[in-house]
N, C-alpha and C positions, 0 to 999 in steps of 0.2 A: 513379343512376336509369336503367332500361332505357328506352327511347322505344319508342314503337309501331313496328311492323315496317316500314311504308313511307314512304319517305323522299319529300317533294316538294321539288325544289330549283329555285329560280328566282335569278336576278342582277339588280340594281339599278345603274343608270349614278350615281343620285345616292340620298340618303336619300330614303325615302318612306314613304306611308300606304298598305298593302296590304289588298285583300279577295281571296280564293281561293275557287272554289268547285268541286264535282267533278261530272261529268254522265256519263251511261252513252252506250252506242253510239247511243240514239236521241235524245240531245240534252236528256235528263230529267235536271233536278239531283236528285241523292241526297244531298250534303252541302255545309252552307256550312261549309267548313274554318276560314277566317280572316276576321275581319270588321274593318276599320277599325283596323288594327295597324301600329304604326312599326316599320320595319326599316332597317338603315343600308345603305349603298353597299356592292356586291360581292357576293360569293356568299352566299345564304342558304338554310335548310332548316326546313321545318316537317313534321311526323310526322302521318301518318293510321294508323289503326286498323283500316281496312277495314269501318268501319260506316257506315250512313247515319243521318240524323236524321229520317226521314219519320213516326215513330210520336210525334212532340211532341205534347202535347196543346194544341189550339187555345182551350181555356178556361182556360187556366193563370192568364191575367190577372185573371180573374174570381174563381177560387177561392184563387189565391196559391200554389198547389203547382206547382213548375216541375220536371218530370221528363223525363228523354229517354231511355227504354228503349233499350239496345243491341241493334242486330240488323245482323249482316252482310251486304254486299252479295252478290250472286251471282256467281260467277266470270264474268270476261268483260273487256273493253277499257274504260277510264275515261281522261276527258279532265279536265285541270285548266286552267281559265280564271282569270284574274286581272287585276284593276285596280290601278294605282297612281297616286297624285297626291302633290304636295308638300304637306308639312304645312301648316296653316293659320298665318298669321302675322298677330297681333292687333296693330293699330296705333290707337291712341287719337287721335281725331280731333278731338271735342269735345264738350261736355256743353249739353244744351238746358233752358232755363227753370232756371238756377241762377246765382247771381252769385258762387259760391265759385270759388276758385282753389286747388286744385282743387274740384271739386265734391263730393268725399268728405271724410269726416273723415280727419284726419292726426293723428300722435302729438303735434306740436306746437299742435294746437286752432287752427291758422289754415285750415285746410281745411275745406268745406262751408259753406253758407249756411242760417241759421236751422233750422227743423225742420219734420218731415213732416206731423204731424197738425193743426196750427191756423196761420193766417196771423200776421203780425205786428200787435201791438197796442199796443206801448209804446216811446217814445223817452225818454232822458236825455242830456242834453249836459254833460258835465262839463268846468268852464274849467282853462286850464292851470296856475293857481295851485293845485289840489287834488290833481294827479297827482304821482306819484314822480319822472317825468323832465322835467317842465314842459311836456308836449305834452298838448293837449285830447284829450278823447276822446269819443265817442257810444256810447252803450250803446242796445240795442233787443232786446226781447223778444217772447215769444209765449205762450199760455196752457198748452197741453199739449203735451209732448214725448215721443216714443219714440224717435224716430232724429233724428239731427242736434242743433242746439243752440237750446234754449229760450231762452238768455241769450246775446247776443255782443257783443264791444265791439270798436270799429274807431278807426282814426285819423280825422280829418276828411278826408282825401283819399279815403276808401272803403276803405283798405286793412284787412283785417281782422287783429287782433292776438290775438284768443282767444274761448273760448266755452266753454259746458258745456250739459248736457243738463237736469237738474233742478236746482231750488232750493228749498230749505226742506223738502224730502219728496218722496215719490214722485210721478211724474206732472207736477208743475207745473214750468212756466218761470219767465217774468217777464211777467204779463200787465199788471202796473203798475210803474212805475219813477218814482223822484224822487231829486233833489240837495238836500241842506241847503246853501243859501248864506249862512245866518246866521253872524253873529260868533262864536255859541257851538257851532258845529257840531263834531262828534267829527272831529279831524282826519285821523284815518288812514281815515275811512269815505269812499269815491268816489262811492256812491249806495246808493239802497235798492230792495228787491225786496219786493213784497207780493202774496199769492194767498190765496183761499179754496178749500180742497178738501174734500168732505164734510162741511162746517159749521166747518172748523178754518182760522183766520186764521193765517196763516204771514207772518212779517217778517223778513228776512236783509239784513244789511249787505254790501256788496262792499269789502274793504279795498284800500289802495294797492298791496297785493302779490297782488292778485285773488283773496284768500281770502274764502270765506264766514263770517260773523261772525253766528251767529242771534240775533236780537233777541226773537222772540216765536214761541211756538206756543200759540195759545188756541182751545179748542172752544166755539164761539160756542152750539152747539145741536145737536139732532139735525137731520141733513138729508140723508135719502137720495135716491138717483136716483129720478125719476119711475116707472121700471116696479119700483121695490122699495117703494114706499108701501104701507103697512098697508091691509089690506082694508076697504072702507068709507070711506078718505079720497081725496082728489082731489089731484093735483098742482098745484101755483100756475101761473097763465098765464105763457108764457115771456116775459122781458123781451128784445125782438129786439135781436140783435146785440150784447148784453152777454156777457162771459165767464162761464159758468155761470149763463145767464140763466134756466135751467130749475129752479134750486134757490131755497131760501128765504132763504139768505144770498149775496149778490152784491156784490163789492166793485168799485165804479164808479170809482175814483179815488183817489190818495194825494198828500201834499206833506207836506214836511219842513221845519223852521226852529227853529235855535237847540236842537235834541237832542229835538225832539218830532216824531212823526209823525201827520198826520192822515190817517183812513181813512173814506171814505164809503161807508155801507150803505144801498143805494137802496131796498130793500125795508122796511128799518127806520126810514127817515126821520131817519137821524141819521149825524153825525160823530164817531168815536171818536178821543181822541187818545192817544197811546202814548207813553210817556216812554222813550228809547231806552236810557239808562243801566239803567233796571230792569227793562224790558220790561212794565211793568205801565200800565194804564188808568189815567190821571189825571182824565179828565172827558169828558162827551160832550155835544154840542150839537144840539138838535133843528133840522131844517130839512126841507123839504118837497122830494121827489124830488131829492136830492144826486147829483151826478155827478163829473166831473172836478173837482180842486182844484189851487191853486197858491199860493205866497206872494209877494208883492211885495217890492219892496227896502225898504220899511220894515217888514217881518215882518207886514202884514196879510193874512189869509187871504180868498183869494178862491175861491168857489164856484159852481159850475153848479147852479142849483137849477131844475128843470124847463127852461125856455125863458129864464131870466134868470140874469144874473150878479149875484151879490150879495157884499158885502164885510163882513167883521167886523174893525174897528180892533183889539179886543182881546177877551179873553176874556169880558168883562163886557158888551160893547157888544151892541147888536142888528143884525140884518143890514140893510144899507144897498144898495138896488139900484141898481147901477152901468149895467147893459143890461138895458132892460124889452122891448125889442122887435127885430127882425130876426134872431132866431134861430128854426130850426125844431126841431131834434131834437140838441142840441149834445153833444158827448161829453168833450173835453178843452180846457185852457186852458194857454197858454204865455206868457211874456212876454220882449220883447226889452230892450235896454239903453236903450231909452226909454220903457220902461213901457207900450209899447202891448201890448195883448191879442190874441193869435192864437187863435182858438176853431175848432176841428173840427166842423163841422156836417153832420148826414145829412139825414134828411126827403127834402125835393124837392131840394134843392141840390147836396150833396155837395162841398162845397167847405172851405177854409178862410177864415174872415171876420176882418178886423183892425178892432179898434177902437182910438181913442186912451185916454190915461189916464182921460178923464172920460167915456167911454162913447160917444164919437161914432163913427159908421160911417167907414171911411177906404177899404178896398176888399176885394177876394176874391182869392184864389189857386184856379187851376183855373177849368174850365169848368163850368157850372151844368148840372145833369141827373142823374136817377137811373140808378142801374146798369141796362144793358140789353143784349141781345144785338146783333151786329153786327160793322162794321168798327171796329178797336181804335183810339181816340183817346187816345195818351198824356197830353194834358192834362186829361184827365176823371180824377178821384180817385173811386175806389169804396169806400165807408165809411170816410172818414178817421178816424182815432181819437187815437192817442198823438201827441204833439208834442214838439218839442226845438228851441230856437235855440241854434246853436252859436256859436263864438267869433268868426266871419266874419258873423255876422247872418243867415245863412241857415236856410231852416227846414227841419227833417227831419221827414215824415209816415209813420206806420205806417198802411196801408191794410188794414184787417179784413176782407178779401174774398179768396175763392180763384180769382175768375176775373179778374184773375190775383191771387196774392200780390205784393205789391208794398211796397217802402219807396220813397218820392219825395223828391227835394231840391229846394228851390225858392229863389229868390233873394227879398229882402223885396218887391220890385216885383212878383213873381208869374210870373217866368220860370221855367220847368222846366229844371233845371240837368243832372240826374240822376236815372236810376231803377234800382233793384237789384230783380231779380225772382226768384221761386220760393222753395223749392224745390218738387218733386214730392211727392205725397202717400204716405202708407204703400204701399209695394210699387213706387214708382215708375211705370214705364209709359211709354206714347206709342208712335206708330207712325208710320214713314216712309211717304209717300205712294208706292206701287210705281209709279206712272207719273212721278213727279216727285221726285227725291230732295232737292229744295230745299224740299220742304214737310213739315212735320211737326206731327201733330196728337196733342193732348193735353187730356183732360177737356173737350171742347167748345172748345178753343183751337186757332189754327192759328198756327204759327211759321213764318218764311221763314229757311232757313238758308244761310248763305255759309261753303261748304266750304273755301275758300281762306283766308279771313280767321279761320275758326274762331268765328264769331259766329252769333248767331240774335235774331231780333226778332219780337215778336208783332204779327200784322197782323189777327186776327180773332178775336173771341170770338162763335163762332156758335150757341153754346148757353150759357143758364145756368138752373141746377137749378131745378126747380118741386117742390111739395109732392108731386105726382104720382109723382115719381121717387124718392121716399127709399126708402133700404133701410139695412140694418147697416153695410155698408162705405162708407157714403156713397152719394149719388145715382148711379142709373144715368145713364151719359152716352154720348155718341157719340164713338167715339174711332177705331174701325178702318175706313178706307175701302173701299168695295165698288164695282166697276166692273162689273155684269153685262152679258153679251153681248145679252142681250134688250132691255136700255135703253142703248143706245149714246149717248154724250155725257153721260150724267147719272151723278151719283154719289150715293152712301148711305153711312150709317156704322153700324156696329153696337157694341153695347156687350159682346157675348159674349166676346171675348177680353182684355178689359182691366180689367173691374169688380172682380173678388174677388181680392185679391193672393196668395191662400193656397189656394183652391180653384178649382173649376170653379163656374159659375153655373147654377142650374137655370130661369133665365128669361132671354130676350134680347129685345133691342128694335132695330129697324131705323128711322133716320130718312133723309129726302131732303134733299139738299144744295139749298136753295132760294136760294143766292147769298150773302146776307150773312148768313142764319140757316138753320136747317134744321127740318124738320117731322117729328113722330112719326108714321110710318104704319103700324106693324106691331109685335106681341110675340107670343112664342112661349115656351111653356115650363110649368112648375110654378107653378100659381096661389099656392101656399102661399108662394112666394118673392117676390111682389110684395105688399108690405104694404098698398097701397092697396086690394086688392082683399078684405082681411079687414076693412073697415070697413063700418059699415052700409048704406050706399047699395048695396052689391054683395051684400047676403044674397041677395036673390031670384035671383042668379045662380047660385048653388051648387045642386049635385044635392040632391034631398030628403034630409034626414037628416045631410047634412054639417056639421059645425060648423067653420067656419074659423077661429075664435079657438080652437079645440082642437088637440089632438096632431095634427100633420100626418100622421103615420105611420098613422094611425086614420082619417083623413078623405081 
């Protein structure tokens, strides 16, 4: 191939990335010849055909046709100027807000930590007597998974052994988990995973070889998304902080004993019993507002019923109330070797409450108080949910919250032993503070980074989402710090660079840093992309003739 007629020669002392431009006698640029192109050390040559690039279309990005008409320069003297730099070298320093080692998925499934779409909700501790190698395991899960692992398993020292994305069908991870410790348990089954998706109850066993063994797929009924309800019908009121709480069929807990799995269906006020061997429903039990379930050492079923704990001695016996007071909004129940009850309670306390086998209150784990924005206190649980007591008597707690996503590990006496954080949501994100690289901001959370140790610590949750900020890709949140010259000494945050993981946003918000928390001070953009503005209280704010609930391209 014959090159263009004019050689442009240059020499590099070492390999580099080169940019070359050509200018006329008046110093005006007529051609961008080479841009950010790697060349080896020594003598190099690029070729110029004598044309300029001044006829490029400045509207090309808008209409998508990139054309550069050829036009030769006038005769004269031209100068080549160039820049060179060393190639960028990427060095992995650390990951923020992930307990994974490494933070990304690996071929052996030991990398990454949990999943992007939903926080951890379930725990199951498998004793050493049930595993293939005689080592105890801790399983933990989350409701919906797209990236990462909706179900993962660890050694009791916190080292991840494996994980997977979906269990039982598309999208679902492991929102509920249980272990069958009865004498007639299926020997090859480590634990059971159950979920409901679009009205389908899915139950899967995890074998000693970490294989999935389907137990049941049962369509309980038609259960469309709230935005897909037939015209003239109304979605059900949302069950707050229950996975799938906006649907008709909501699985609030499971427990297994002697080859039978009990499933609590909170809206239907029933417990459904599934035989593992056949995958068939063998009976149902009516119970008011059923939630978490567990079997005790005698094989008696314990159930959270509203704010009470009840017990069924056998399938024919009536429910006996074991705990009548002291619970506000309980979610799950676990037992230790002494048959004490550990109950995750939300409501006003957000603690784990411990009761004796006869129902006497013993103690609490974690500080009391509802989740709120401010300086972060690791002793405070946020939405404690799934529980599991391991072989050392320690309590694992899955906290069903995004600020932060966390699994915490506690001693029986209530000492916080360890906490596992993350991961980030779909699309990742986060921003380093341009004025202090030891500060990192993500979804209204501030992390302190130790670059030498390669560690991070959550120090502040300065923003918790409100219904005002709801949007398709999750709530708008303050992420990117701003330091305006006109407001020296003040820090602001915006959502415009970090909210949408796949496209730009048509609306942006600005918050002022008020110390422990932030204050929303401004919003700018397309009103159609702020959902709250499409609700009835704002109808009068729209121009006459506009239909905010209609096609935004016509409004």
